[in-house]
C-alpha positions as CSV (number, residue, x, y, z in Angstrom):
1,X,105.2,114.1,95.4
2,X,102.0,116.0,95.9
3,X,99.4,114.3,98.1
4,X,96.8,112.2,96.6
5,X,93.5,113.5,96.6
6,X,91.2,110.2,97.4
7,X,91.8,108.5,101.0
8,X,91.2,105.0,98.8
9,X,93.5,104.1,95.5
10,X,92.0,101.8,93.2
11,X,94.5,98.8,92.1
12,X,91.9,96.6,90.7
13,X,88.8,94.3,91.6
14,X,87.2,90.3,92.5
15,X,85.9,89.2,89.1
16,X,84.4,85.7,90.2
17,X,85.1,82.9,92.5
18,X,87.9,80.1,91.7
19,X,87.4,76.4,92.3
20,X,85.1,75.7,95.5
21,X,88.2,76.5,98.5
22,X,87.1,79.8,98.6
23,X,89.3,81.5,95.8
24,X,88.9,84.2,93.9
25,X,90.2,85.7,90.6
26,X,91.4,89.0,90.3
27,X,91.4,91.7,87.4
28,X,94.5,94.0,88.7
29,X,95.3,97.7,87.4
30,X,98.8,97.1,88.7
31,X,102.0,97.2,86.4
32,X,102.8,93.9,86.1
33,X,99.0,92.6,87.6
34,X,101.2,90.8,90.3
35,X,101.9,93.2,92.2
36,X,98.7,93.4,93.4
37,X,99.9,91.1,96.0
38,X,101.7,93.5,97.3
39,X,99.8,95.6,99.1
40,X,98.6,94.9,102.2
41,X,95.6,94.5,104.1
42,X,93.3,95.5,101.2
43,X,90.3,97.4,101.6
44,X,87.3,95.7,99.2
45,X,83.6,97.8,98.6
46,X,80.6,95.4,99.9
47,X,77.3,97.1,99.1
48,X,78.5,100.6,99.2
49,X,80.5,99.6,102.8
50,X,84.2,100.0,102.5
51,X,86.4,96.3,104.4
52,X,89.4,95.6,105.3
53,X,90.8,92.3,104.5
54,X,94.1,90.6,104.7
55,X,95.1,88.5,101.6
56,X,96.3,85.1,102.7
57,X,97.4,83.3,99.4
58,X,97.4,85.3,96.2
59,X,99.3,83.9,93.2
60,X,99.2,84.3,89.3
61,X,96.9,80.9,87.8
62,X,97.8,80.9,84.1
63,X,96.9,83.7,82.6
64,X,94.5,85.1,85.7
65,X,95.4,86.2,89.1
66,X,93.6,84.4,92.7
67,X,93.3,84.6,95.8
68,X,91.9,83.1,98.7
69,X,91.2,86.0,101.3
70,X,91.6,85.3,105.4
71,X,88.7,83.8,106.5
72,X,87.5,83.1,103.4
73,X,87.4,78.6,103.1
74,X,84.7,78.2,100.3
75,X,82.7,78.5,97.7
76,X,79.8,80.5,99.0
77,X,81.7,83.1,101.2
78,X,84.3,83.8,98.2
79,X,81.0,84.6,96.3
80,X,80.1,87.3,98.9
81,X,83.5,89.3,97.6
82,X,82.6,89.4,93.2
83,X,82.2,92.2,92.0
84,X,83.8,94.0,94.7
85,X,86.6,96.9,93.9
86,X,89.8,96.8,95.2
87,X,91.8,99.5,96.8
88,X,94.6,100.4,99.4
89,X,94.5,103.1,101.6
90,X,96.9,106.4,100.2
91,X,99.7,105.6,102.3
92,X,100.5,102.0,101.2
93,X,102.1,103.7,97.9
94,X,105.5,103.5,98.4
95,X,107.0,107.2,98.0
96,X,108.0,108.1,94.1
97,X,110.9,110.0,93.0
98,X,110.7,113.5,91.9
99,X,109.2,114.2,88.5
100,X,106.9,110.6,88.9
101,X,103.8,110.2,89.3
102,X,101.0,108.3,90.2
103,X,98.4,107.5,87.7
104,X,95.4,108.0,90.5
105,X,97.3,111.9,90.7
106,X,96.9,113.3,87.3
107,X,93.1,112.0,86.6
108,X,91.4,115.1,86.5
109,X,94.0,117.5,85.5
110,X,93.5,120.2,83.0
111,X,95.2,119.7,80.5
112,X,96.6,123.2,77.8
113,X,99.0,123.3,75.6
114,X,102.1,125.8,75.8
115,X,100.3,128.3,73.3
116,X,97.2,128.2,76.0
117,X,94.3,126.4,73.9
118,X,92.6,124.3,77.0
119,X,92.1,120.5,75.8
120,X,89.9,119.0,78.8
121,X,90.7,117.3,81.3
122,X,92.6,113.2,82.3
123,X,90.3,111.5,82.4
124,X,92.2,107.9,82.6
125,X,95.9,106.9,81.6
126,X,96.7,103.9,79.0
127,X,99.2,101.9,78.4
128,X,100.4,100.9,74.9
129,X,103.5,99.4,75.3
130,X,105.2,102.1,73.1
131,X,104.8,104.9,75.9
132,X,101.7,105.4,78.1
133,X,98.5,107.8,76.9
134,X,96.8,110.3,78.2
135,X,93.5,110.1,77.5
136,X,91.6,113.4,77.4
137,X,88.2,114.8,77.9
138,X,87.1,117.5,76.6
139,X,84.7,118.7,78.6
140,X,81.4,121.3,78.1
141,X,82.3,124.0,80.3
142,X,85.6,126.6,80.2
143,X,88.3,123.7,80.5
144,X,88.1,122.7,77.1
145,X,87.5,124.5,73.8
146,X,85.1,121.4,72.9
147,X,83.9,118.2,74.0
148,X,86.3,115.6,71.5
149,X,88.2,112.7,73.3
150,X,92.5,113.3,72.7
151,X,94.9,110.8,72.7
152,X,98.5,112.6,74.3
153,X,101.0,110.3,74.2
154,X,103.2,110.0,77.6
155,X,106.4,111.2,76.1
156,X,108.4,114.3,79.0
157,X,110.1,117.5,77.4
158,X,108.5,116.7,73.8
159,X,105.2,116.7,74.5
160,X,104.5,116.7,77.9
161,X,106.5,119.8,79.5
162,X,104.6,120.1,82.9
163,X,103.1,118.8,85.6
164,X,101.8,121.1,88.2
165,X,99.9,118.8,90.7
166,X,99.3,121.5,92.8
167,X,97.8,123.9,90.4
168,X,96.2,121.2,88.6
169,X,97.7,121.9,85.1
170,X,99.4,119.7,82.6
171,X,101.4,121.7,79.9
172,X,101.5,119.9,76.8
173,X,103.4,121.1,73.5
174,X,100.1,119.1,71.2
175,X,98.2,120.5,68.4
176,X,94.2,121.0,69.2
177,X,93.4,120.1,65.3
178,X,94.6,116.0,66.5
């Protein structure tokens, strides 16, 4: 696995308070969403400053995730965390097998066709159920033929031909007209 370039990896966000005993609702970007509770401790960003917090409890409650942070016993204290991004240190991620990537590693890479046409940079990825999709945003520079946004399916060997995180390039078999 190539090293990630960011010291923290965003996993989700604390959205709002839940109840009166210091619980908060959590939006998770992990798959499955409950996996966010497997990463401890969390780093949370409050007023531009990162702070480490321990999760006392975390669980699914109906359609939402809720958590109680250590030392957070009432609604007033919990409201302090509303809107905070949740991240972990890069070192907390488990190692991947060869050929697997964290989405964070792919964000920002230049996408180039097998015919040498640069389509733009990976803005983000999304899961559609059938397969993941690279959202490639055209740039106003030499890394793109235009400003168009393209959705490229993550189909290894058929569409995604090669990934070189060190060179910052994803080679795709894709028609620039799409």
